[in-house]
N, C-alpha and C positions, 0 to 999 in steps of 0.2 A: 895592661892585660885586662881583658873583659871578664868580669865575674858573672857566673850564671845567676839567673834570678827565677823566681817562681810567682805564679798568680794564685791569690788566695780567694778573694770574693770582691764584689763591688758594684757601684753605680758609676755613671760616666765620670772619668777623672776630670773632665772639663769643668764640672760643677765645683769641685774642690779648688781647682786652679783659679776660678773666677773670684773666689772668696779670699784668696791669699792667706790661708792658714799657715802657721809656722809650726816648728817641731816642739813637742812637749819637753824634750831634753835640750837644755841650753847649750850643751857641748856638741850637739849634732846640728850642724847648720843645714836646714832643709827649707827651701822656699816653696811657694804655692805650686810651682811647676815640677817639683820633685828634684830640683837641682840643689847641690850642696857638697859638703865635704865631711867625712868621718875620719878622725885620726885612728891610727892602728891601736892606740892604747885603749880606746873605748871598746874595740872589737875584742882585744885580748882579755879585757876585764869581763866582758859579757860571756865569753866562751871559756874562760879559765885557761887560756893559752899563754905559753911563754913566746918569746920572739921567734924561736926556731919552729915551734908548732904553727904559728901564724904564717910564716913564710911558706911552710910546706903545704898548708891548707890553700893558700892562694895559688901556688903552682898546680895543685891538684884540682883547682876550680871547684872546690867543695863548699864555698861560701855563697849563701843566698841572702840577698838583702831585700827586705819588704818593708812596707809601711802601712799602718792603719790609722784611721781618723774617725773618732766618734761623732755621731750626729744626733741632734735632738730636734724634734718637730712638734709644734703645737697642733692639737686636734680638738675640734668641737663637734658636738653631736646633739641634734634636736631630740627631745623626748616627749612622748604623749602618754597620758594616763587617763583612764576612764574612772567614773565614780557613779554610785547610785545614791539617791536620796528620796525618802518618803516624806510626804507632808500630810498634815491633818487640816481639814476644812470643816467649819461649823456653819450650818444653814439654819435659817429661821423661817417658819411658815405661819401665816395668819389664817385662821379659819373663821367662818361665820355660821352660826346656828340659829335657826328659827324655831321658836317654841310656841305652844298654845297654852294659854292660861285659863283655867276655869274659875269663875267667880259665882258667888251667891248673893242675891239681893233680897233684903227684907221689904215686905210690902204691908201696909196697914190700910184698912177701909173703915172710915168713920161715917155713919149715916144717922141723921136725926130729922124729925119732922113733927108737926102738930096735926093731929087727926081731929077733924071737926065732925061732930055727930049731933046735928041740931044746935042746941045752945051749949052743948058740952064740948070742951076742947081737952084733948089728951096728948101731952108731949111724950115722945118716945125717943130713946137713944140706942143705937146699935154699934157694935165694933167687932171687927175680926182681923186676924193676922194671916199673912201668907208669905210665900217666898217664890222666887223664880231663879233659874240658872242663866248664866251668861258666859260668853267666851270672848277672848281677845288674843291677839298675837303679840309676840315680843321677839326681840333679837338679842344675841350676845356674840361677842367676838372673843377669840382666844388665840393663843400662840403656842407653838411647840418648837423645840429645837432638836436638832440631830447633828451628828458629826460623821464624817466619812474620811477615809484616807484616799489619797490620790498619788499618782506617780507622774513623773515626767519622762516622756519617751519610753514608756514601758515600766520602768522603775526609776526614777529620775536619772537620766543618763547625761553625763557631761564629760567634758575633756579639759585637760589643762596641758599646757605646753611648757617646756622648760629646756634647759640645755645642761650639758655637763662638759667639763673641760678635762683634758688629759695631755699626756705627752707620749710621743713615740720615739723610742731610742733605738739606735742601731749603729753600724759602723761600716766604713768603706776600707777596703784593703787594696793595696797597690803593689805592683811589681816594679822594682827600681832598676834602671839601667846604670850599671856601675863599672868603672875602670879602676884598677889598682894603680896607685902612684908609686913609682920605684925610684930610689936614690941610692947610688953606690951599691947596687945589687941587693938592696933591702927594700921591701915594701913598707912605705911609711904612712900610708893612708889610702883612702878610697874616695874617688871622685864620683859623686852622684850626678848622672847626666840627665836625669828626668824620669818621668813615669814611662813604663814600657807597657803599651797596650791599654785596654780598658780596665777601670777599677771595678771591683765586684762588691756588692752589698751583702752584709750579713743579715741574719734574721732580725726583723724589727720587733720590738716588744712595746705594746700599748699599755699605758697605765691610766685608768679613768678615776676621776673623783665621783662623788655622789651627785645625782641630778638636782638642780634647783628649779622648783616649780612656782608658777604664779597661781592665781585663784582659778577655780573652775568656772566655766561658762555653761549655764544650764538653759534649757528651753522651758516652755510653759508646762505647768502641771496638767495632766490629763486625768480627770476624775475616774475612779475605778468603781463605778456603780452608783446606785441611788443612796440618798440619805436614809438611815434606819431610824425614822421618826418614832417617837413615843406618842402618847395620847396628848390631846390638847389640854391646856390649862385655861378654862373658861372663867370669866367673871360672871356677874349677875345679869339676868335678862333685863332689857329695857323695853317697856311696853311701847308699841307703835300706834296704838289707837285706843278707843273706848270699848268697853264691854258691849257686846251685842246680845240682847236677850235671846234665849233659846226656849221656845215653848211658852205656854201660858203660866199664869201664877197658880201655884198650888195653895188654895185657900183653906184655912181652917174654919171651924164652925163659928157662927155668930154668937156674940155674947149679948143675950137679951133676957128680959124679965119674962116670967111665965105668962103665956097668953099673948105676948107681943110678937109680931111677925114683920121682918124688914120689908116684905113684899107690900105691906100696907103703905109704906112711904114711897114705893116705886111704881104704884099702879096708875099713876097719872090721873087719878080721879079728882074731882073737884073738892073732895073732902080733905086734901093734903095742903097744909100751909107750912111756911118757914122751912122748906126742905134744904138740908145741908148734906151733900153727897161728895165726900173728899176721899180720894185714894192717894196715899203718900208712899213714894218710892225712896227707900234709903240708898246710900251709896253701896256699890258692890263690895262685898268682902272677898279679898283676894284668896284664891286657892293655889294649888301647886301647878307648875308648868309641866307640860308634856313635851319632852324633847323631840325635835324634828331632825331632819337630815342636816349634816354638816357640809358646807361648801368650802372646799379647800381653796385658799388663795395662792398667790405666787410665792415662790421660795426666794428668799434673799440670801445669796451666797456670802459667806464671810471670807476673809483673807486666809490664805493657806499659812499654816504655821510650819516652818521648816523643821524637819528632823535632822538627825545626825547624818553627816556625809560619810559614806563608806567607800573607800578606795577599792576598785576592782583590781585583784592581783594581776601583776604583770605590767611592765612598762614597755612601750613600743619605741624603739630608737630608730632614728633616721640614718641616712648615709653620713659617715664621718666626713667632716670638712677639714681638709689639711691646710695648715698654715705654713709659714716660711720655715725653712730648714736652717738650723744653726749648726755650724761646723766647729768642732773642737780642734785642738792642736794635733799635729802628726806624732805618731809614735813609731820609731824606726826599730826594726828587728834584724838580727843576723842569725840565720839558722834557727829562727823562732825565739831567740833570746833578745829581750829588750835592751836597747842601748840607752 
């Protein structure tokens, strides 16, 4: 007698057949093609039937035999995450400044001669002091440092890739083609003749683990503005030449005895003998520098100092990559009761 069967859910039965899965119940002999045998005792136990109730159910064709098969499939998925990172860069700039230095030079004038007037000779001595101004140039160099922040790709943008693994679980359900075996007017078991029609798949459930990432790959920093430099720190000036006198000597008065006149020694008359006329210039006495303009030099960029990496919220996942399907053992049911 043919027993009616029902279709529950599924993917192609041929997939399960190819894998040769067996029954989860050792007392139910079911091969990969859905063929096998179930003793009436298993059915009676599952349904709580006595022999008479079982015989009646078979005659009424009220028994439906089905099978399910659990499946597990590995899945992997690529993941991408962005991050931002700020860096700090220090720059150094050298500047040159030219200054003008004023100096003062002391000058002394010593004059002496012998004035002859007939047989009379009169020696005279004169002295006076003066000074004059001079200028010279000097240069000095200084340096200044500044720091600035920069970003990469706007704010340092990077990405890192990773993957996550998981599993996809589901089940296949089959309709079984069954004949009841009869002996001496009693049904003694059920012959499973194979799967009837296509298997149907149940709802799959994915379970993912946490993604595993490698390190970020960043581009180059892009400076965000100029250096906020402070003032130069200059050293002392270094003179680049000698003083150049500016103007004439400012002479003081002659030191002379009453009645004596320096002009008497300088009149070039024949009455002057033993003339000594010496002007002595002392070294310039340094004065203060007057600062000139500063000429900025090139800026020397330092290396960026990396700041902390901040993950951008949100992870982008790629398309899941499905692995091989692992099929579990069959579970046979009668009227929805497991055998």
